[in-house]
C-alpha positions, -999 to 999 in steps of 0.1 A, spaced: -128 167 412 -151 134 420 -156 125 456 -171 94 470 -205 113 475 -207 122 439 -190 90 422 -214 69 403 -219 34 421 -205 2 400 -241 -11 402 -252 18 383 -225 16 357 -197 36 373 -158 23 380 -157 -1 410 -136 6 440 -112 -24 428 -115 -50 398 -97 -75 421 -124 -87 446 -117 -84 480 -126 -119 493 -149 -126 522 -128 -152 535 -93 -166 531 -76 -193 554 -41 -181 567 -18 -213 554 21 -211 559 51 -232 547 52 -245 585 16 -258 584 27 -277 549 59 -289 563 39 -302 594 13 -319 573 39 -335 550 59 -351 579 27 -365 595 23 -381 560 57 -394 557 55 -410 592 29 -435 578 8 -426 609 -20 -411 589 -51 -428 608 -71 -411 636 -57 -403 675 -22 -402 666 7 -386 680 0 -352 663 -35 -354 674 -26 -360 711 2 -332 710 -26 -310 695 -51 -319 723 -22 -313 749 -14 -279 735 -50 -268 729 -59 -278 768 -31 -258 781 -39 -231 760 -74 -230 768 -67 -239 805 -91 -267 806 -85 -304 817 -96 -321 785 -97 -315 747 -105 -343 724 -99 -337 685 -127 -345 663 -135 -347 627 -160 -316 631 -181 -294 653 -211 -312 644 -197 -342 655 -186 -327 688 -222 -315 694 -236 -352 685 -212 -363 712 -221 -336 739 -256 -350 738 -247 -387 730 -227 -390 764 -255 -379 784 -284 -405 776 -312 -382 781 -344 -398 777 -362 -394 743 -381 -362 735 -365 -342 763 -360 -307 753 -329 -287 745 -331 -253 741 -311 -236 709 -307 -203 696 -328 -198 667 -300 -176 647 -274 -203 643 -260 -231 620 -280 -262 618 -251 -284 636 -262 -266 668 -296 -282 663 -288 -312 649 -268 -320 680 -298 -328 704 -318 -340 670 -294 -367 662 -298 -382 696 -338 -384 695 -343 -349 718 -366 -323 708 -351 -287 699 -369 -256 714 -358 -227 693 -352 -194 713 -350 -159 704 -316 -140 701 -308 -106 707 -315 -81 679 -279 -63 683 -258 -94 682 -274 -125 672 -267 -142 707 -292 -161 728 -315 -133 745 -311 -144 782 -340 -121 790 -364 -148 773 -344 -175 781 -365 -191 813 -398 -187 792 -387 -216 771 -381 -241 801 -404 -267 810 -405 -297 829 -388 -318 798 -361 -294 795 -326 -311 802 -301 -285 783 -294 -251 769 -270 -250 737 -258 -215 736 -238 -199 709 -209 -175 703 -220 -158 674 -194 -141 653 -168 -153 680 -189 -131 704 -194 -151 738 -229 -157 750 -237 -142 783 -227 -172 800 -226 -161 839 -265 -154 832 -271 -185 811 -253 -209 839 -271 -194 866 -306 -199 849 -292 -234 841 -281 -242 878 -315 -231 890 -334 -254 869 -307 -283 871 -300 -282 834 -267 -293 812 -250 -267 794 -234 -271 760 -217 -242 747 -214 -241 710 -181 -222 705 -175 -230 669 -166 -194 661 -149 -180 692 -116 -200 694 -94 -174 713 -124 -154 727 -123 -145 763 -153 -143 786 -146 -123 819 -110 -131 815 -109 -167 806 -110 -184 771 -146 -196 758 -141 -235 770 -143 -229 806 -178 -217 810 -202 -248 804 -205 -282 811 -192 -290 778 -181 -267 748 -171 -274 711 -152 -260 685 -146 -259 648 -115 -258 627 -132 -257 596 -114 -241 567 -133 -209 575 -125 -203 610 -97 -183 630 -74 -215 628 -80 -243 606 -72 -281 603 -90 -280 572 -118 -299 586 -120 -307 624 -136 -298 658 -128 -301 694 -150 -312 725 -139 -297 756 -147 -302 794 -133 -301 828 -154 -330 838 -133 -363 840 -166 -386 837 -178 -371 806 -143 -369 789 -139 -406 797 -170 -415 780 -163 -392 751 -130 -410 744 -150 -443 740 -179 -429 719 -155 -409 695 -139 -444 686 -171 -463 677 -177 -472 713 -144 -490 719 -115 -487 747 -90 -480 718 -81 -446 737 -65 -464 764 -54 -493 746 -32 -468 724 -23 -449 755 -14 -480 780 -11 -509 757 -13 -533 786 -40 -554 767 -30 -587 751 -32 -568 715 -66 -560 712 -94 -534 725 -129 -542 733 -161 -528 724 -174 -514 755 -203 -490 747 -222 -474 717 -205 -447 694 -194 -434 660 -164 -426 642 -152 -394 651 -116 -392 653 -94 -370 631 -63 -379 611 -30 -375 624 -22 -353 590 -51 -328 603 -37 -329 640 -3 -320 628 -18 -289 611 -37 -279 643 -3 -278 661 11 -253 641 -22 -231 634 -26 -232 675 10 -217 678 -1 -188 656 -36 -182 669 -29 -154 692 -7 -135 661 -38 -141 636 -65 -131 663 -44 -100 670 -44 -92 631 -83 -94 633 -85 -71 659 -64 -46 644 -88 -49 612 -118 -48 631 -105 -16 651 -100 2 616 -135 -8 606 -149 6 641 -130 37 635 -131 44 600 -170 34 596 -180 50 628 -206 78 623 -219 66 589 -259 72 590 -278 40 590 -246 18 596 -245 2 632 -219 -23 645 -230 -57 664 -228 -51 702 -199 -73 721 -208 -89 751 -202 -71 784 -170 -86 798 -160 -103 767 -130 -98 745 -141 -113 710 -119 -129 685 -136 -111 655 -145 -143 637 -167 -123 616 -174 -83 611 -210 -76 608 -225 -46 601 -264 -37 607 -282 -19 579 -314 -6 568 -335 -39 565 -354 -25 532 -318 -17 519 -302 -48 531 -297 -68 497 -293 -38 475 -262 -27 495 -250 -63 496 -251 -62 456 -236 -26 455 -207 -36 476 -201 -65 455 -202 -45 424 -175 -23 441 -153 -52 444 -160 -58 480 -176 -93 487 -204 -92 512 -228 -118 526 -258 -131 549 -248 -152 574 -271 -171 585 -308 -174 579 -329 -182 610 -333 -218 616 -372 -217 613 -371 -202 580 -352 -233 568 -371 -263 551 -366 -287 578 -372 -265 607 -403 -246 595 -424 -268 619 -407 -249 650 -424 -215 649 -428 -183 624 -413 -149 621 -437 -136 649 -422 -162 671 -387 -147 668 -387 -108 665 -352 -107 677 -339 -133 653 -359 -116 622 -347 -81 632 -310 -93 634 -313 -111 603 -333 -83 583 -304 -59 592 -271 -81 592 -246 -82 563 -209 -95 567 -177 -76 553 -142 -92 547 -121 -99 578 -91 -124 580 -56 -121 588 -40 -119 555 -62 -88 546 -37 -63 535 -38 -28 544 -49 -15 509 -77 -40 510 -90 -29 542 -89 4 527 -110 -7 500 -134 -21 521 -139 10 538 -141 31 506 -167 10 491 -190 12 523 -186 48 526 -195 48 487 -225 30 489 -237 43 521 -231 80 508 -260 73 482 -286 54 502 
């Protein structure tokens, strides 16, 4: 009988594990979401900062246990606002992990600040706190840690360093909605935190994001700056003026449509169930793939409960792209997620491979495999079978 160990790989002409590809990601959209969006459209209030948006903000604040949640059109704009509200002097420095999406760095850059790329841990891609203080100079004003793959950064250590040097902390929690650190949801650990509700995230509003804070003064300025520098937020809330609102500060158009807010309400209501399904799948992978030679898992931060936004495996660097292609040939989609910032055209001026050994080790070994709530039991089994099949013939 043919076994996994002896079966020819599909990349070499053998039969694939499945001819119906297992996708890398799929959003979980239900009839409830569709009804909510339809009702929002039928209400005719389809522009920004509507009743559904306010309700979503209220419910998300209660869920996270924070004072202020402001719904925006993306996490990228949330990161922009996080620095816009501070008015730091031009060319002040902001420490950003080298292994992240470009948006983390764009927040400071769009506000005339200088990004200082910092190395990350080779076992999980999060900011390497052991190296953090080496990047701090007299011009440093902020640190922007990232919760890579939904796994919270080491916020106790980061905050201690920030307090020591008087630095502002913006936590890029784009991927970690529903994750906990030391028993509290992400969103509670920094001066400001930012979330994404992009279609690839654990909960989605199609496009969208949020900025979160417990600081009343920062929240008041965010309300103005996200609405083009106007006091429209208080105008809509109190309506005590003569029928107009004023232009009181600089800003941009970062509010989100009431249609998206309606979807946020229904998605948030299911978030815990969707994250529980991700944890179930992750537990299955950890159990069934454990012990495979040359395959390691990402290290979860001590004291953290990750939402398993991504499931990454660490593979032999010299075989990484062959393994990715072999898995795809077996019908299980796999990809690289991300390339270190310094390797991209826009950020090449910020350093070389030699400056970021942790980033390069992590990048050279990292592959992502499918995980999302609607992944069926049969598809999970196919993922495991394909991984075992490929690694048996390394």
